[in-house]
C-alpha positions in Angstrom: 126.3 99.1 133.7 124.9 99.7 137.2 126.0 96.6 139.2 124.2 98.1 142.3 121.0 97.1 140.6 121.8 93.4 141.5 124.0 93.3 144.6 124.4 89.5 144.3 125.9 90.0 140.8 128.6 92.1 142.5 129.2 89.3 144.9 129.7 86.8 142.1 132.2 89.1 140.4 134.1 89.6 143.7 134.2 85.8 144.2 135.4 85.3 140.6 138.2 87.8 141.0 139.8 85.4 143.5 139.9 82.6 140.9 142.6 82.3 138.2 141.9 82.9 134.5 138.1 83.4 134.8 136.2 86.0 132.8 132.6 87.0 133.7 130.2 88.2 131.0 126.6 89.3 131.1 124.2 88.7 128.2 120.5 88.2 127.5 117.5 90.0 128.9 119.4 91.6 131.7 120.9 93.9 129.1 117.5 94.9 127.7 115.0 94.6 130.4 114.4 96.4 133.7 113.0 93.2 135.2 114.7 90.1 133.6 113.5 86.7 134.6 117.1 85.7 135.2 120.7 86.9 134.8 122.5 85.1 132.0 126.2 84.8 133.0 128.9 83.5 130.7 132.0 82.2 132.5 135.0 81.9 130.2 137.7 79.7 131.8 141.0 78.0 131.2 140.9 75.8 134.2 137.6 74.1 134.9 138.3 73.9 138.6 137.7 77.7 138.8 134.2 77.2 137.4 133.5 74.4 139.9 134.8 76.5 142.8 132.7 79.5 141.8 129.5 77.4 141.4 130.0 75.8 144.9 130.6 79.1 146.7 127.0 80.2 146.8 123.5 79.2 145.7 123.7 81.5 142.7 120.6 79.9 141.0 118.6 80.7 144.2 119.1 84.4 143.9 116.4 86.8 142.8 116.6 87.1 139.8 118.4 83.7 139.6 121.6 83.3 137.7 121.8 81.1 134.7 125.5 80.2 134.5 127.1 79.0 131.3 130.7 78.0 131.2 132.9 77.9 128.1 136.5 77.8 127.2 137.8 80.7 125.2 138.1 78.3 122.2 134.4 77.4 122.5 133.5 81.1 122.7 135.4 81.7 119.5 134.0 78.7 117.7 130.4 79.7 118.5 131.1 83.4 118.1 129.2 83.6 121.3 130.1 87.1 122.6 129.3 88.8 119.3 126.1 86.8 118.6 124.7 87.5 122.1 126.0 91.0 122.6 127.6 90.0 125.9 129.2 92.6 128.1 132.3 91.8 130.0 132.0 92.4 133.8 135.5 91.2 134.6 
């Protein structure tokens, strides 16, 4: 996956790397379209404070294309079989 296509996605990944126990996954139209309406991002967390910190670091929803951030615990991801059902790709 070419992260240079969306430089602000690279910024989100870099910001997430500084937070404990946080995984970043991409899913949705960004995996299938050259011009997605938004970037669907799944944040898998153990500690909710990491998600809160990441969300407050930047105006992610104001980017172009905007981010659509969804946060789930690993247990929720498993219960919904979210990664397999959406075809999500792990970014970090």
